[in-house]
C-alpha positions as CSV (number, residue, x, y, z in Angstrom):
1,M,82.9,49.8,83.7
2,G,79.6,50.1,85.5
3,R,78.2,50.3,88.9
4,S,80.5,49.8,91.9
5,W,79.3,47.2,94.4
6,E,80.3,47.2,98.1
7,I,81.5,43.7,98.9
8,L,81.2,42.4,102.5
9,F,84.4,40.4,103.1
10,D,83.3,39.2,106.5
11,W,82.0,35.8,105.3
12,K,81.5,33.7,102.2
13,V,78.6,31.6,101.0
14,E,78.5,28.7,98.5
15,I,76.2,29.2,95.6
16,W,75.2,26.1,93.6
17,F,75.0,26.3,89.8
18,Q,73.3,23.7,87.6
19,I,75.8,22.6,85.0
20,E,74.8,22.9,81.4
21,K,76.1,19.8,79.7
22,D,77.5,19.7,76.2
23,K,76.1,17.7,73.3
24,D,77.9,14.6,74.5
25,G,76.6,14.9,78.0
26,Y,79.9,16.1,79.5
27,P,80.6,16.4,82.4
28,W,79.2,13.0,82.9
29,S,79.4,12.7,86.6
30,K,78.5,16.3,87.7
31,E,75.2,18.0,87.6
32,W,76.0,21.0,89.9
33,E,79.0,23.1,90.7
34,Q,79.5,25.1,93.9
35,L,81.2,28.5,93.7
36,L,82.3,30.6,96.7
37,A,80.9,34.2,96.8
38,W,81.0,37.3,98.9
39,P,77.7,39.0,100.0
40,V,77.0,42.4,98.5
41,L,75.9,45.2,100.9
42,E,73.2,46.6,98.5
43,R,71.0,43.5,98.5
44,E,70.8,40.4,100.6
45,D,70.3,38.1,97.6
46,Y,73.3,39.6,95.6
47,F,76.8,38.0,95.7
48,S,80.2,38.6,94.1
49,I,81.7,35.4,92.7
50,E,85.1,34.5,94.2
51,S,85.7,31.0,92.8
52,I,86.9,30.3,89.3
53,P,84.4,27.9,87.6
54,F,85.6,24.5,86.3
55,F,82.3,23.6,84.6
56,V,79.9,26.5,84.6
57,N,80.2,28.4,81.3
58,S,78.1,31.6,82.0
59,I,80.0,32.9,85.1
60,S,83.4,34.5,85.8
61,R,85.1,35.5,88.9
62,G,84.0,39.0,90.0
63,D,80.5,38.7,88.5
64,I,77.6,39.9,90.7
65,V,74.9,37.3,90.8
66,R,71.5,36.9,92.4
67,A,70.9,33.7,94.3
68,K,67.8,32.3,96.0
69,V,67.5,30.2,99.0
70,T,66.1,26.8,98.0
71,S,66.2,23.1,99.0
72,N,66.6,20.1,96.9
73,S,67.7,16.8,98.6
74,E,69.2,15.5,95.4
75,V,71.7,18.4,95.6
76,Q,72.3,18.8,99.3
77,E,70.4,18.3,102.6
78,G,68.7,21.4,103.9
79,E,68.6,24.9,102.4
80,F,71.3,26.3,100.1
81,F,71.8,29.2,97.7
82,E,71.0,28.4,94.1
83,F,72.1,30.7,91.2
84,D,69.2,32.7,89.8
85,S,70.7,35.3,87.4
86,V,73.6,37.5,86.5
87,V,73.2,41.1,87.8
88,A,76.5,42.6,86.6
89,R,79.6,41.4,84.9
90,G,83.0,41.9,86.6
91,G,85.0,42.1,83.4
92,H,86.9,38.8,84.1
93,N,87.4,36.0,81.5
94,S,87.5,32.3,82.4
95,Y,89.3,29.5,80.7
96,R,90.0,25.9,81.5
97,I,93.1,23.9,80.4
98,L,93.8,20.2,80.8
99,L,97.5,19.4,80.7
100,R,98.5,16.7,78.2
101,G,101.1,14.1,78.4
102,K,102.0,11.2,80.8
103,R,103.9,13.6,83.1
104,P,102.2,17.0,82.9
105,K,104.3,19.9,84.0
106,T,101.8,21.2,86.6
107,E,104.3,23.3,88.7
108,V,105.8,24.9,85.6
109,T,102.4,25.7,84.1
110,K,101.2,27.0,87.5
111,K,104.2,29.3,87.8
112,E,103.9,30.6,84.2
113,L,100.2,31.4,84.7
114,L,100.7,33.2,88.1
115,N,103.6,35.2,86.6
116,K,101.2,36.5,83.9
117,G,98.9,37.9,86.7
118,L,96.3,35.2,86.4
119,A,94.4,33.5,89.3
120,L,93.9,29.8,89.1
121,E,92.5,26.7,90.7
122,I,93.7,23.2,90.1
123,E,91.9,19.8,90.3
124,H,93.6,16.4,89.9
125,G,97.0,18.0,89.3
126,N,96.3,18.7,85.6
127,F,93.0,20.5,85.3
128,F,93.2,24.2,85.7
129,A,90.4,26.8,86.0
130,I,92.0,30.2,85.0
131,D,90.8,33.7,85.8
132,V,91.9,36.6,83.6
133,P,91.2,39.8,85.4
134,P,90.4,42.9,83.4
135,S,93.7,44.5,84.3
136,V,95.7,41.9,82.3
137,N,96.3,42.1,78.5
138,Q,93.6,39.7,77.1
139,K,95.1,39.4,73.7
140,E,98.5,38.4,75.1
141,I,96.8,35.8,77.4
142,N,94.7,34.5,74.5
143,D,97.7,34.1,72.3
144,Y,99.6,32.3,75.0
145,L,96.7,29.9,75.7
146,V,96.1,29.2,72.1
147,S,99.8,28.6,71.5
148,G,99.9,26.0,74.3
149,S,96.9,24.3,72.8
150,R,98.2,24.3,69.2
151,S,101.5,22.8,70.5
152,D,99.4,20.1,72.2
153,R,100.7,21.1,75.7
154,W,97.1,21.3,76.9
155,G,93.5,21.1,75.8
156,L,91.8,24.5,76.0
157,Q,88.2,25.7,76.6
158,D,86.8,29.1,77.3
159,G,84.3,29.4,80.1
160,H,82.8,32.9,80.1
161,L,84.4,35.7,78.2
162,S,83.5,39.2,79.3
163,T,86.0,40.6,76.8
164,V,85.5,39.4,73.3
165,S,88.3,37.0,72.5
166,P,90.0,36.9,69.0
167,S,89.3,33.2,69.0
168,R,86.5,31.1,70.6
169,M,88.2,27.8,71.5
170,Q,85.4,25.4,72.4
171,S,85.5,23.1,69.4
172,E,88.5,20.9,68.8
173,N,90.5,22.2,71.7
174,S,88.1,21.0,74.4
175,V,89.5,20.4,77.9
176,R,88.2,16.8,77.7
177,G,90.9,16.1,75.2
178,R,90.7,13.9,72.2
179,R,88.6,10.8,72.1
180,A,90.5,7.6,71.8
């Protein structure tokens, strides 16, 4: 796929990413997202992303990024790492789903996703950030996620796709759901 990076698994850092809002200003209450990352041996300002983004669209787990030390009291007191640029892609795809219904089937959905070889993070019991590693059949996962969206089981949005997806899903299937 490309260059191999030596990841230092001794400690993690938080890297802050400014969120690019959509045309409606979503997410309304968030300006920044923090993602955990492992340092990379080759350069002190390079990191391998470990977290799965909920709001940042241009990053996936496994990407190598450059971050700079900065300070901004509106974000956090003291110095912190701020995202600067993508150095190399890790080949992972990121999606987000928002379970629908009054009683979302969180545990069932979690088990299904994990059984498909995906990594995930969950917020509020019904909002999933999903990582699709390059070793998993992307078409099969895409078909599964689109099917769940079409059956109104969840709202679906792609985050960053390293592998070209048969269908970009950001329009009507947004994770924000339908407007009342």
